[in-house]
C-alpha positions as CSV (number, residue, x, y, z in Angstrom):
1,M,0.0,0.0,0.0
2,S,1.4,3.4,-0.9
3,Q,2.1,6.0,1.7
4,W,-0.6,8.2,0.4
5,S,-3.2,5.4,0.6
6,Q,-2.3,4.9,4.2
7,V,-2.6,8.7,4.8
8,Q,-6.1,8.7,3.3
9,Q,-7.2,6.0,5.8
10,L,-6.3,8.1,8.8
11,E,-8.8,9.5,11.3
12,I,-10.0,13.1,10.7
13,K,-7.8,14.6,13.5
14,F,-4.7,13.3,11.7
15,L,-6.1,14.3,8.3
16,E,-6.4,17.9,9.6
17,Q,-2.7,17.8,10.4
18,V,-1.9,16.7,6.8
19,D,-4.0,19.5,5.4
20,Q,-1.9,22.1,7.2
21,F,1.2,21.5,5.1
22,Y,-0.3,21.3,1.6
23,D,-0.8,24.6,0.0
24,D,0.1,26.4,-3.3
25,N,3.8,25.6,-2.7
26,F,2.9,22.0,-3.3
27,P,-0.9,21.5,-4.0
28,M,-2.5,18.3,-2.6
29,E,-4.0,17.6,-6.0
30,V,-0.5,16.9,-7.3
31,R,0.3,14.7,-4.3
32,H,-2.9,12.7,-4.9
33,L,-2.7,12.3,-8.7
34,L,1.0,11.4,-8.8
35,A,1.2,9.6,-5.5
36,Q,3.2,6.5,-6.6
37,W,5.5,8.4,-8.9
38,I,6.3,11.0,-6.2
39,E,7.0,8.3,-3.6
40,S,9.4,6.5,-5.9
41,Q,11.7,9.5,-6.3
42,D,14.5,10.5,-4.0
43,W,13.5,14.1,-3.2
44,E,15.7,14.1,-0.1
45,V,18.9,13.8,-2.2
46,A,17.5,16.2,-4.8
47,S,17.0,18.9,-2.2
48,N,20.8,19.3,-2.1
49,N,21.5,18.4,-5.7
50,E,20.5,21.0,-8.3
51,P,21.0,18.9,-11.5
52,M,18.9,16.1,-10.0
53,A,16.3,18.6,-8.7
54,T,16.1,20.1,-12.2
55,I,15.4,16.7,-13.8
56,L,12.8,15.8,-11.2
57,L,11.0,19.1,-11.7
58,Q,11.0,18.5,-15.5
59,N,9.7,15.0,-14.9
60,L,7.0,16.3,-12.5
61,L,5.7,18.7,-15.2
62,I,5.7,15.8,-17.7
63,Q,3.7,13.7,-15.3
64,L,1.2,16.6,-15.0
65,D,1.0,16.8,-18.8
66,E,0.2,13.1,-18.9
67,Q,-2.5,13.6,-16.3
68,L,-3.9,16.5,-18.3
69,D,-4.1,14.3,-21.4
70,R,-6.0,11.7,-19.4
71,V,-8.5,14.1,-17.9
72,S,-9.0,15.8,-21.2
73,Q,-10.3,12.6,-22.7
74,E,-12.6,12.3,-19.7
75,K,-13.8,15.8,-20.3
76,N,-13.5,16.7,-16.7
77,L,-13.6,20.5,-17.1
78,L,-13.0,21.4,-13.4
79,L,-10.0,19.1,-13.1
80,I,-8.5,20.3,-16.4
81,H,-8.8,23.9,-15.3
82,N,-7.1,23.2,-11.9
83,L,-4.3,21.1,-13.4
84,K,-3.5,23.8,-16.0
85,R,-3.4,26.4,-13.2
86,I,-1.2,24.2,-11.0
87,R,1.2,23.3,-13.8
88,K,1.7,27.0,-14.6
89,L,2.1,27.9,-11.0
90,L,4.8,25.2,-10.3
91,Q,6.7,26.0,-13.5
92,G,6.8,29.7,-12.7
93,K,7.6,29.3,-9.0
94,Y,10.4,26.7,-9.2
95,H,11.9,27.2,-12.6
96,G,14.8,29.2,-11.2
97,N,15.1,27.2,-8.0
98,P,14.2,23.6,-8.5
99,M,15.8,22.5,-5.2
100,H,13.1,24.4,-3.3
101,I,10.3,22.2,-4.5
102,A,12.5,19.1,-3.7
103,V,12.8,20.4,-0.1
104,I,9.1,21.0,0.1
105,I,8.1,17.6,-1.2
106,S,10.8,15.8,0.9
107,N,9.4,17.6,4.0
108,C,5.8,16.7,3.1
109,L,6.6,13.1,2.7
110,R,8.6,13.1,5.9
111,E,5.7,14.8,7.8
112,E,3.3,12.2,6.4
113,R,5.4,9.4,7.7
114,R,5.6,11.1,11.1
115,I,1.8,11.5,11.3
116,L,1.4,7.9,10.2
117,A,3.7,6.8,13.0
118,A,1.9,9.1,15.5
119,A,-1.5,7.5,14.4
120,S,-0.2,4.1,15.2
121,M,0.7,5.2,18.8
122,P,-2.1,4.6,21.4
123,V,-1.2,7.9,23.1
124,Q,0.3,11.0,21.6
125,G,3.8,11.8,22.9
126,P,4.2,14.6,25.4
127,L,6.5,16.7,23.1
128,E,4.3,16.4,20.1
129,K,1.2,17.2,22.1
130,Q,2.9,20.3,23.4
131,L,4.1,21.4,20.0
132,Q,0.8,20.8,18.4
133,N,-1.0,23.0,21.0
134,S,1.5,25.8,20.4
135,I,1.0,25.6,16.6
136,V,-2.7,26.3,16.8
137,S,-2.4,28.6,19.8
138,E,-4.9,31.3,20.5
139,R,-1.9,33.6,20.9
140,Q,-0.9,33.2,17.3
141,R,-4.3,34.2,16.1
142,S,-4.3,37.1,18.5
143,V,-0.9,38.3,17.2
144,E,-2.2,38.4,13.6
145,H,-5.3,40.3,14.7
146,K,-3.4,42.9,16.8
147,V,-0.8,43.5,14.1
148,S,-3.6,44.3,11.6
149,A,-5.2,46.6,14.2
150,I,-1.9,48.5,14.7
151,K,-1.5,48.8,10.9
152,N,-5.0,50.3,10.7
153,S,-4.3,52.7,13.6
154,A,-1.1,53.9,11.9
155,Q,-3.1,54.5,8.7
156,M,-5.7,56.5,10.6
157,T,-3.0,58.6,12.3
158,E,-1.6,59.3,8.8
159,Q,-4.9,61.0,8.0
160,D,-4.8,63.0,11.2
161,V,-1.3,64.2,10.4
162,K,-2.5,65.2,6.9
163,Y,-5.4,67.1,8.5
164,L,-3.0,68.8,10.9
165,E,-0.7,69.8,8.0
166,D,-3.6,71.4,6.1
167,L,-4.8,73.1,9.2
168,Q,-1.4,74.6,9.9
169,E,-1.1,75.8,6.3
170,E,-4.4,77.6,6.6
171,F,-3.3,79.2,9.9
172,D,0.1,80.2,8.3
173,F,-1.7,81.8,5.3
174,R,-4.0,83.8,7.6
175,Y,-1.2,84.8,9.9
176,K,1.0,86.0,7.0
177,T,-2.0,87.9,5.5
178,I,-2.5,89.8,8.8
179,Q,1.2,90.6,9.0
180,S,1.2,92.2,5.6
181,L,-1.5,94.7,6.5
182,E,-0.9,98.4,7.2
183,Q,-0.7,99.4,10.9
184,G,-4.0,101.2,10.7
185,D,-5.8,98.3,9.3
186,K,-4.5,96.1,12.2
187,N,-6.5,98.2,14.7
188,S,-9.8,97.8,12.9
189,V,-12.7,95.8,14.3
190,L,-12.5,93.3,11.4
191,M,-8.8,92.8,12.2
192,K,-9.6,92.1,15.8
193,Q,-12.1,89.5,14.8
194,E,-9.5,87.9,12.5
195,M,-7.0,87.8,15.4
196,M,-9.6,86.1,17.6
197,M,-10.1,83.5,14.8
198,L,-6.4,82.9,14.5
199,Q,-6.3,82.3,18.3
200,E,-9.0,79.8,18.0
201,M,-7.1,78.1,15.1
202,L,-4.0,78.0,17.2
203,N,-5.9,76.4,20.1
204,T,-7.3,73.9,17.6
205,L,-3.8,73.2,16.3
206,D,-2.5,72.7,19.8
207,Y,-5.4,70.3,20.5
208,K,-4.8,68.4,17.3
209,R,-1.1,68.2,17.9
210,K,-1.7,66.7,21.3
211,E,-4.3,64.3,19.8
212,V,-1.9,63.1,17.0
213,L,0.9,62.6,19.4
214,S,-1.4,60.7,21.8
215,K,-2.4,58.4,19.0
216,M,1.2,57.9,17.9
217,A,2.1,57.1,21.5
218,Q,-0.7,54.6,21.6
219,V,0.5,52.9,18.4
220,I,4.0,52.8,19.8
221,N,2.8,51.4,23.2
222,E,0.7,48.7,21.5
223,S,3.6,47.8,19.2
224,D,5.9,47.5,22.2
225,V,3.5,45.3,24.1
226,L,2.8,43.2,21.0
227,M,6.4,42.7,20.2
228,N,7.7,41.8,23.6
229,N,4.8,40.0,25.1
230,M,3.5,38.1,22.1
231,L,5.4,38.3,18.8
232,L,8.8,37.4,20.2
233,E,7.1,34.6,22.2
234,E,5.7,33.3,18.9
235,L,9.2,33.5,17.4
236,L,10.7,31.6,20.3
237,D,8.0,28.9,19.8
238,W,8.9,28.7,16.2
239,K,12.6,28.3,17.1
240,R,11.7,25.5,19.5
241,R,9.7,23.8,16.8
242,Q,12.6,24.1,14.5
243,Q,14.9,22.5,17.1
244,I,12.5,19.5,17.5
245,A,12.0,19.2,13.7
246,C,15.8,19.0,13.3
247,I,15.9,15.9,15.4
248,G,13.0,14.2,13.5
249,G,10.0,15.8,15.1
250,P,7.0,17.5,13.5
251,L,7.6,19.7,10.6
252,H,8.0,23.3,11.8
253,S,5.9,25.8,10.0
254,G,4.6,29.3,10.6
255,L,7.6,31.3,9.4
256,D,5.7,32.9,6.6
257,Q,3.0,34.0,9.1
258,L,5.7,35.4,11.4
259,Q,7.2,37.2,8.4
260,N,3.9,38.8,7.6
261,C,3.5,40.0,11.2
262,F,7.1,41.3,11.5
263,T,6.8,43.1,8.2
264,L,3.4,44.7,9.0
265,L,4.7,45.8,12.4
266,A,7.9,47.3,10.9
267,E,5.9,49.1,8.2
268,S,3.7,50.6,10.9
269,L,6.6,51.8,13.0
270,F,8.3,53.3,10.0
271,Q,5.0,55.0,9.1
272,V,4.9,56.5,12.7
273,R,8.6,57.5,12.3
274,R,7.7,59.4,9.1
275,Q,4.8,61.0,10.8
276,L,7.2,62.2,13.6
277,E,9.5,63.6,10.9
278,K,6.5,65.4,9.4
279,L,5.7,66.9,12.8
280,D,9.3,68.1,13.0
281,E,8.7,70.0,9.7
282,L,5.6,71.5,11.1
283,L,7.5,72.5,14.2
284,T,10.1,74.5,12.2
285,K,7.2,76.5,10.7
286,L,5.2,77.1,13.9
287,T,6.0,76.6,17.5
288,Y,4.9,78.3,20.8
289,D,5.2,78.0,24.5
290,G,4.1,74.5,25.7
291,D,4.3,73.1,22.2
292,P,3.5,69.3,22.6
293,I,5.6,68.5,19.6
294,L,8.7,70.1,21.1
295,L,8.0,68.3,24.4
296,Q,7.0,64.8,23.3
297,R,8.5,64.1,19.8
298,P,12.1,63.4,20.9
299,H,11.0,60.7,23.3
300,L,8.6,59.1,20.9
301,L,11.2,59.1,18.1
302,E,13.7,57.4,20.5
303,R,11.1,54.7,21.4
304,V,10.3,54.1,17.7
305,N,14.0,53.7,16.8
306,F,14.5,51.4,19.7
307,L,11.6,49.2,18.8
308,L,12.7,49.1,15.1
309,Y,16.2,48.1,16.2
310,H,15.1,45.2,18.3
311,L,12.5,44.2,15.8
312,F,15.1,43.9,13.1
313,R,17.5,42.1,15.4
314,S,14.8,39.5,16.2
315,S,13.8,39.1,12.6
316,F,17.3,37.9,11.5
317,V,16.8,34.1,11.8
318,I,18.3,30.9,10.6
319,E,15.6,29.5,8.3
320,R,17.5,26.2,7.7
321,Q,20.2,25.0,10.1
322,P,23.6,24.0,8.8
323,C,23.6,20.7,7.1
324,M,25.8,18.6,4.9
325,P,24.1,17.7,1.5
326,T,25.5,14.2,1.9
327,H,23.6,13.7,5.2
328,P,20.3,15.8,4.9
329,Q,18.7,14.0,7.8
330,R,21.6,14.7,10.2
331,P,21.7,18.5,10.4
332,M,24.2,20.3,12.6
333,V,26.8,17.6,12.2
334,L,29.6,19.0,10.0
335,K,32.6,17.2,8.7
336,T,35.9,19.1,8.1
337,L,36.5,20.0,4.5
338,I,33.0,19.0,3.5
339,Q,30.6,21.6,2.2
340,F,27.5,22.4,4.1
341,T,24.5,24.6,3.4
342,V,22.7,27.1,5.7
343,K,19.8,29.5,4.9
344,L,19.0,32.8,6.6
345,R,16.0,35.0,6.4
346,L,15.1,38.5,7.4
347,L,11.5,38.4,8.5
348,I,11.0,42.1,7.6
349,K,10.4,41.9,3.9
350,L,10.8,45.4,2.4
351,P,11.6,45.9,-1.3
352,E,14.1,48.6,-0.4
353,L,16.4,46.0,1.2
354,N,16.6,43.7,-1.9
355,Y,20.3,43.0,-2.6
356,Q,21.3,45.7,0.0
357,I,22.1,43.5,2.9
358,R,25.4,41.6,2.8
359,V,25.8,38.8,5.3
360,K,29.1,37.5,6.6
361,A,29.5,34.0,8.1
362,T,32.1,33.1,10.8
363,I,32.6,30.3,13.3
364,D,33.0,30.4,17.0
365,K,33.1,34.2,17.0
366,N,33.7,35.7,20.5
367,V,32.7,32.4,22.0
368,S,34.7,30.3,24.4
369,T,34.2,26.6,23.6
370,V,35.1,23.7,25.8
371,S,37.4,22.5,23.0
372,N,41.0,23.4,22.2
373,R,40.2,22.9,18.5
374,R,39.7,25.9,16.4
375,F,38.1,26.2,13.0
376,V,37.8,28.6,10.1
377,L,35.3,28.7,7.3
378,C,36.5,28.3,3.7
379,G,34.5,29.1,0.6
380,T,32.1,32.0,-0.1
381,H,31.3,33.4,3.3
382,V,29.9,36.8,2.3
383,K,26.6,37.0,0.3
384,A,23.8,39.4,-0.3
385,M,20.2,38.8,0.8
386,N,17.6,38.9,-2.0
387,M,14.0,38.1,-2.8
388,D,14.7,36.2,-6.1
389,E,16.2,32.9,-4.9
390,S,13.3,31.9,-2.7
391,A,10.2,30.5,-4.3
392,N,8.0,32.4,-1.8
393,G,9.9,35.7,-2.4
394,S,11.3,36.0,1.1
395,L,14.3,38.2,1.8
396,S,16.9,35.5,2.4
397,V,20.3,34.2,1.6
398,E,21.6,30.6,1.3
399,F,25.2,29.7,1.8
400,R,25.9,26.6,-0.2
401,H,29.7,26.4,-0.4
402,L,31.0,26.8,3.2
403,Q,33.6,24.3,4.5
404,P,34.9,24.1,8.1
405,K,38.6,23.7,8.3
406,E,40.6,22.9,11.4
407,M,43.4,25.3,12.1
408,K,46.8,23.8,12.2
409,S,47.7,25.4,15.4
410,S,45.3,23.2,17.2
411,A,46.5,20.0,15.7
412,G,48.7,19.3,18.7
413,S,45.7,19.1,21.0
414,K,44.0,16.2,19.1
415,G,46.0,13.6,21.0
416,N,44.4,14.6,24.3
417,E,40.8,14.3,23.0
418,G,39.2,11.0,22.4
419,P,36.4,10.3,19.8
420,Q,33.7,10.6,22.4
421,M,35.0,14.0,23.6
422,V,35.2,15.3,20.1
423,T,31.5,14.5,19.5
424,E,30.5,16.3,22.7
425,E,32.2,19.6,21.7
426,L,29.7,22.2,20.5
427,H,30.6,25.0,18.1
428,S,28.6,28.0,16.8
429,I,28.3,29.4,13.3
430,S,27.5,33.2,13.5
431,F,26.2,35.6,10.8
432,E,26.4,39.3,10.9
433,T,25.2,42.1,8.7
434,Q,24.3,45.8,8.8
435,V,21.0,47.3,7.7
436,S,20.8,51.0,6.6
437,L,17.3,52.2,6.0
438,Y,15.5,55.6,6.2
439,G,18.4,57.1,8.1
440,L,18.6,54.2,10.6
441,T,21.8,52.0,10.7
442,M,21.4,48.7,12.6
443,D,24.0,46.0,13.2
444,L,22.4,42.5,13.2
445,E,23.8,39.2,14.3
446,T,22.4,35.7,14.7
447,S,23.9,32.2,15.3
448,S,23.0,28.7,14.3
449,L,22.1,26.1,16.8
450,P,25.2,24.4,18.2
451,V,27.0,22.2,15.7
452,V,29.3,19.2,16.2
453,M,32.5,19.1,14.1
454,I,33.8,15.7,13.1
455,S,36.9,14.7,11.1
456,N,35.8,11.2,10.2
457,V,32.4,9.8,9.2
458,S,32.8,7.1,11.8
459,Q,32.1,9.8,14.4
460,L,28.7,10.7,12.9
461,P,26.5,8.4,15.0
462,N,27.8,9.7,18.3
463,A,27.8,13.3,17.0
464,W,24.2,12.9,16.0
465,A,23.4,11.5,19.5
466,S,24.9,14.8,20.9
467,I,22.6,16.8,18.6
468,I,19.6,14.8,19.7
469,W,20.3,15.2,23.4
470,Y,21.1,18.9,23.2
471,N,18.0,19.9,21.2
472,L,15.7,17.7,23.2
473,L,16.7,19.2,26.5
474,S,18.0,22.7,25.8
475,K,16.1,25.8,24.6
476,D,19.2,27.9,24.9
477,S,20.7,28.2,21.4
478,Q,24.2,29.1,22.6
479,N,24.9,26.8,25.6
480,L,28.2,25.5,24.2
481,A,29.2,24.1,27.6
482,F,26.0,21.9,27.7
483,F,28.0,18.6,27.9
484,N,30.1,19.8,30.8
485,N,27.1,18.7,32.9
486,P,24.4,17.2,30.6
487,P,21.0,17.0,32.2
488,T,18.9,13.9,32.3
489,A,15.9,13.1,30.1
490,T,12.7,11.5,31.0
491,L,12.3,8.1,29.4
492,S,9.0,9.1,27.9
493,Q,10.6,12.1,26.2
494,L,13.4,10.0,24.8
495,L,11.2,7.2,23.5
496,E,9.2,9.7,21.6
497,V,12.3,11.1,20.0
498,L,13.6,7.6,19.2
499,S,10.4,6.9,17.3
500,W,11.0,10.1,15.4
501,Q,14.4,8.8,14.3
502,F,12.6,5.9,12.6
503,S,9.7,7.8,11.1
504,S,12.0,10.5,9.7
505,Y,14.9,8.4,8.6
506,V,13.4,5.1,7.5
507,G,9.7,6.0,7.0
508,R,8.0,4.3,9.8
509,G,7.9,5.1,13.5
510,L,7.8,2.7,16.5
511,N,4.6,1.4,18.1
512,S,4.1,1.1,21.8
513,E,5.3,-2.6,22.0
514,Q,8.5,-1.7,20.1
515,L,9.1,1.2,22.4
516,N,8.5,-0.9,25.5
517,M,11.3,-3.2,24.3
518,L,13.7,-0.3,24.0
519,A,12.7,0.9,27.4
520,E,13.6,-2.5,28.9
521,K,16.8,-2.4,26.9
522,L,17.7,0.9,28.5
523,M,16.6,0.3,32.1
524,G,15.7,-3.3,32.6
525,Q,12.4,-4.6,33.9
526,Q,10.4,-1.8,35.5
527,I,6.8,-1.6,36.6
528,S,6.5,2.0,35.4
529,Y,9.0,4.2,33.6
530,N,7.1,7.3,32.6
531,D,9.0,9.4,35.1
532,Y,12.3,7.5,34.9
533,Q,15.3,9.8,34.5
534,L,17.8,8.7,31.9
535,S,21.4,10.0,31.9
536,W,23.4,11.0,28.9
537,A,26.0,8.3,29.8
538,K,23.4,5.6,29.9
539,F,22.1,6.6,26.5
540,C,25.4,7.0,24.7
541,K,28.5,6.2,26.7
542,E,28.0,3.2,28.9
543,H,28.0,-0.3,27.2
544,L,24.9,-2.4,27.4
545,S,25.1,-5.2,29.9
546,G,27.3,-7.9,28.6
547,K,27.9,-6.1,25.3
548,S,30.8,-4.2,23.8
549,F,28.7,-1.4,22.5
550,T,26.4,1.3,23.8
551,F,22.6,1.5,23.4
552,W,22.8,4.3,20.8
553,V,25.5,2.6,18.7
554,W,23.2,-0.5,18.6
555,L,20.2,1.5,17.6
556,E,22.0,3.6,15.0
557,A,23.4,0.3,13.4
558,I,19.8,-0.9,13.0
559,L,18.7,2.4,11.4
560,D,21.6,2.0,8.9
561,L,20.6,-1.6,8.2
562,I,17.0,-0.6,7.5
563,K,17.9,2.3,5.3
564,K,20.3,0.4,3.1
565,H,18.9,-3.1,2.9
566,I,15.4,-3.7,4.2
567,L,13.6,-0.3,3.8
568,P,10.4,-1.5,1.9
569,L,9.8,-4.3,4.4
570,W,10.2,-1.9,7.3
571,I,7.9,0.7,5.8
572,D,5.1,-1.8,5.1
573,G,5.3,-3.0,8.7
574,Y,6.4,-6.6,8.1
575,I,9.4,-6.4,10.5
576,M,8.5,-6.6,14.2
577,G,12.1,-5.7,14.9
578,F,12.2,-4.8,18.5
579,V,11.1,-7.9,20.4
580,S,13.1,-9.9,23.0
581,K,13.9,-13.6,22.6
582,E,11.6,-14.3,25.5
583,K,8.7,-12.2,24.0
584,E,9.0,-13.8,20.6
585,R,8.6,-17.3,22.1
586,V,5.4,-16.2,23.9
587,L,4.1,-14.8,20.6
588,L,5.0,-17.9,18.5
589,R,4.1,-20.6,21.0
590,D,0.5,-21.0,20.0
591,K,0.9,-20.3,16.3
592,M,0.8,-22.8,13.4
593,P,4.1,-24.6,12.6
594,G,6.1,-22.5,10.2
595,T,5.0,-19.2,11.6
596,F,7.9,-16.8,11.9
597,L,8.8,-13.3,12.8
598,L,11.6,-10.9,12.0
599,R,13.6,-9.2,14.8
600,F,16.8,-7.2,15.2
601,S,19.7,-8.9,16.8
602,E,20.4,-7.8,20.4
603,S,24.0,-9.2,20.4
604,N,25.2,-8.2,16.9
605,L,25.4,-4.7,15.6
606,G,23.2,-4.1,12.5
607,G,21.9,-7.7,12.4
608,I,18.4,-9.1,11.6
609,T,17.3,-12.6,12.2
610,F,14.1,-14.7,12.0
611,T,12.7,-17.2,14.4
612,W,10.1,-19.8,13.5
613,V,8.1,-22.4,15.4
614,D,7.5,-26.1,14.7
615,Q,6.5,-29.2,16.6
616,S,8.3,-32.5,17.1
617,E,6.7,-35.8,16.4
618,N,5.5,-36.0,20.0
619,G,4.0,-32.5,19.8
620,E,6.7,-30.6,21.6
621,V,6.9,-26.9,20.5
622,R,10.3,-26.0,19.2
623,F,11.8,-22.6,18.3
624,H,14.6,-22.0,15.8
625,S,16.5,-18.8,15.2
626,V,19.0,-18.3,12.3
627,E,22.3,-16.5,12.8
628,P,21.7,-12.8,12.2
629,Y,22.2,-11.5,8.7
630,N,24.3,-8.3,8.6
631,K,24.8,-5.8,5.9
632,G,27.6,-7.8,4.3
633,R,25.4,-10.8,3.7
634,L,22.4,-8.6,2.7
635,T,24.6,-6.9,0.1
636,A,25.1,-10.2,-1.6
637,L,21.5,-11.4,-1.4
638,P,18.3,-9.4,-0.8
639,F,16.6,-10.2,2.5
640,A,13.2,-11.0,0.8
641,D,15.0,-13.5,-1.5
642,I,16.6,-15.1,1.6
643,L,13.2,-15.6,3.1
644,R,11.9,-17.1,-0.1
645,D,14.8,-19.5,-0.7
646,Y,15.9,-20.3,2.8
647,K,16.3,-24.0,3.4
648,V,17.0,-26.2,6.4
649,I,18.5,-29.7,6.1
650,L,16.9,-32.1,8.5
651,A,18.4,-35.4,9.8
652,D,17.4,-37.2,6.6
653,N,19.2,-34.6,4.4
654,V,15.9,-33.4,2.8
655,P,16.1,-29.7,2.4
656,E,12.9,-27.7,3.0
657,N,11.8,-24.1,3.6
658,P,10.4,-23.9,7.2
659,L,9.1,-20.4,6.8
660,K,5.3,-20.6,6.0
661,Y,3.5,-17.7,7.7
662,L,4.7,-14.3,8.8
663,Y,3.4,-13.6,12.3
664,P,0.5,-13.7,13.1
665,D,-0.8,-15.6,10.1
666,I,0.1,-13.9,6.8
667,P,1.2,-16.4,4.1
668,K,4.9,-15.7,3.4
669,D,4.6,-15.1,-0.4
670,K,1.6,-12.8,0.2
671,A,3.7,-10.6,2.5
672,F,7.0,-10.6,0.6
673,G,6.1,-11.6,-2.9
674,K,6.3,-8.1,-4.3
675,Y,9.9,-7.7,-2.9
676,Y,11.3,-10.8,-4.6
677,S,14.0,-9.8,-7.0
678,C,13.4,-12.7,-9.4
679,Q,11.9,-16.1,-9.6
680,P,13.2,-18.8,-7.3
681,N,16.6,-19.8,-8.3
682,E,16.7,-22.7,-10.7
683,V,19.9,-24.6,-11.1
684,S,21.1,-24.8,-14.7
685,R,23.2,-27.6,-16.2
686,P,26.6,-26.5,-17.7
687,T,25.2,-26.4,-21.2
688,E,22.1,-24.3,-20.3
689,G,23.6,-20.9,-19.8
690,G,26.5,-18.8,-18.6
691,V,30.0,-19.1,-19.8
692,K,30.5,-22.3,-21.8
693,G,31.6,-25.1,-19.5
694,Y,30.5,-23.4,-16.3
695,V,27.4,-23.7,-14.1
696,P,25.9,-20.3,-13.3
697,A,26.5,-19.6,-9.6
698,V,23.7,-18.5,-7.3
699,F,23.4,-17.9,-3.5
700,I,21.2,-20.2,-1.5
701,P,20.8,-19.7,2.3
702,I,20.9,-23.1,4.0
703,S,21.0,-24.2,7.6
704,K,21.2,-27.6,9.2
705,I,19.3,-28.7,12.3
706,L,20.6,-31.7,14.3
707,Y,17.8,-33.0,16.4
708,D,19.8,-36.1,17.4
709,S,22.6,-34.1,19.0
710,T,23.2,-34.6,22.6
711,D,23.8,-30.8,23.0
712,P,20.8,-28.5,23.0
713,H,20.5,-26.6,19.7
714,S,21.0,-22.9,19.6
715,P,21.1,-20.2,17.0
716,S,24.7,-21.1,16.2
717,D,23.3,-24.5,14.8
718,L,21.6,-22.5,12.1
719,L,24.5,-20.8,10.4
720,P,23.6,-20.0,6.8
721,M,25.7,-21.8,4.3
722,S,26.5,-18.9,2.0
723,P,27.6,-18.8,-0.7
724,S,26.5,-22.3,-1.5
725,V,24.6,-23.8,-4.4
726,Y,23.0,-26.7,-2.6
727,A,21.2,-28.1,-5.7
728,V,24.5,-28.1,-7.6
729,L,26.1,-29.9,-4.7
730,R,23.5,-32.6,-4.7
731,E,23.9,-32.8,-8.5
732,H,27.6,-33.6,-8.2
733,L,28.2,-34.9,-4.7
734,S,26.8,-37.8,-2.7
735,P,24.7,-37.2,0.4
736,T,27.5,-38.7,2.5
737,V,30.0,-36.1,1.3
738,I,27.5,-33.3,1.9
739,E,26.7,-34.6,5.4
740,T,30.5,-34.8,6.2
741,A,30.9,-31.2,5.0
742,L,28.0,-29.9,7.1
743,S,29.2,-31.7,10.2
744,S,32.7,-30.3,9.8
745,P,33.9,-27.9,12.5
746,Y,34.7,-25.4,9.8
747,S,31.0,-25.2,8.8
748,A,30.5,-22.7,11.6
749,D,32.7,-20.1,10.1
């Protein structure tokens, strides 16, 4: 079943979440019509590969053309109209930046997988529940409403200033007219009446000046309260959602809405600033004792400038955190001398700033790290922000060719730092710029979330563990000494994040039973572990009991195994995976002989095995587990083919496939048939194919079970004979010779 088909079967509350991230940037109609094709493309890789993204965009438009041809024959006028509009929209929006649509589609697919994983959970995780509540918060709607109200108030004040200007011009004209009269005329009764009228006009001017200044002060006060009490809180919420999204959590959204609020508020404050400048012009033409402009304007102007400065500083954000294109799902882990990308945005989108803001990137600027290692950034580290590169027209800049390089002067300190210490060192990438606008000059600076620098890809798993732990537990974006004394995490928090690792990286999250097994793995048998506090050392540094590796290294090896060798089987839910040996026996005990399940090895890194149940002649239930298959063996033979072709040799040397039903009762071929790479291997004679005189070689997984052995059988009795061509052996060797070979002590290698 396709991912989109699974999404359509979700409950309405989950469908509402899906609806939130489909818009004109990637319409849901396209997702629906091209579901299978979209899911078969690697949008994740294309999001950092422009040539590939260009090809995928072209192919997407071709697919839409084919759909147009189909619906044209059906004469579906409404669908024809919508598809033409969508095709024109996508081509115009992404023609100059095809990687952007790759990013959008990749994020949508990932978010679908996360929602599917969440739907399979009996209870929504605490982090996701908290984030979901903040996304649809009443405060967000209130912010948008108040920003619009402030904008309207500023517009109304504009009309008041215009009226005040007209009134003062009339007063100025009348006053100059009186000044030009002869002295005798000034003593006339008519002149006295004119002077009284001028006094009334001056009183009105004074009242209107006070009124306008009062309204300006009100706009400034409302802007101050909105910015500090609500808008910046919304921005902090967005940054927190971004942190969680970086470690596999729900897709963070809302930046466009924040940009709209920041821009409207900045426009309103600049409008008030211009109004204050207009009052200064009026002041030069007319002033008097107790003039409110003279008394209030300097303070109001100072407040406006202060608010604009802090608004601009807050609006300079990292839209996409540093990430190596080679590892798009492992952001903030950077390898020396490997390029990474990072994108910044100014949330105040004003046309006057297009190509006027140059941003400079530096690393560890004015920051004391816990490491002796020092780095510099190579590549293009100064670029101008513009509105042309982003599909949504935001004022942004993307650095695509930055490389961290370790300074030679620090090379001598490497010997004192082990691999674990290196992956716990946090560094900061900073960006600075200067904005000059309407006579204001503002220095802006922002920093990425802490990054981990590695020099060898083997350090990536532990580095990623550091990124997970930091962003799960710290809201401080610059706490580079975090791992000097890392805090503990509640087990419920961590389990939720571990499920995200699977939903974001390999397309399917973990259910409650699988998470329970991981909980037991971390802390042993416990009655309740909701409030259990787990240390950083327990998660990533201490070896599992009786093992030579940590919990995280074991889990990361499983993620790698799924991603590279058994991804379709995992996504479709055919791999139980996380189940203990004791639990699997409970599950299989009452099942039909030949029922099997697939689980990850607890003793071997990156291994998967299968266990099946059968019965002896006297009805005794027996369990058999094959030696785990690792990535080396799965590279030689696809896992689905192993399940299809697997044979065991019983005491009478008759090979048979013991795997009949995938737990609980799914016929094996029904579950895995679509994954088989070819028909079952048939053995050819030397004249039937291949190079003349040779028999084509094939891999056949074979194990032998010795029920008559005096020693109890164990998984080591079921070592796969690979590579072997058992049928060929039977063709050319006697059963005695085969039996001797299988009984040899070397057969266990």
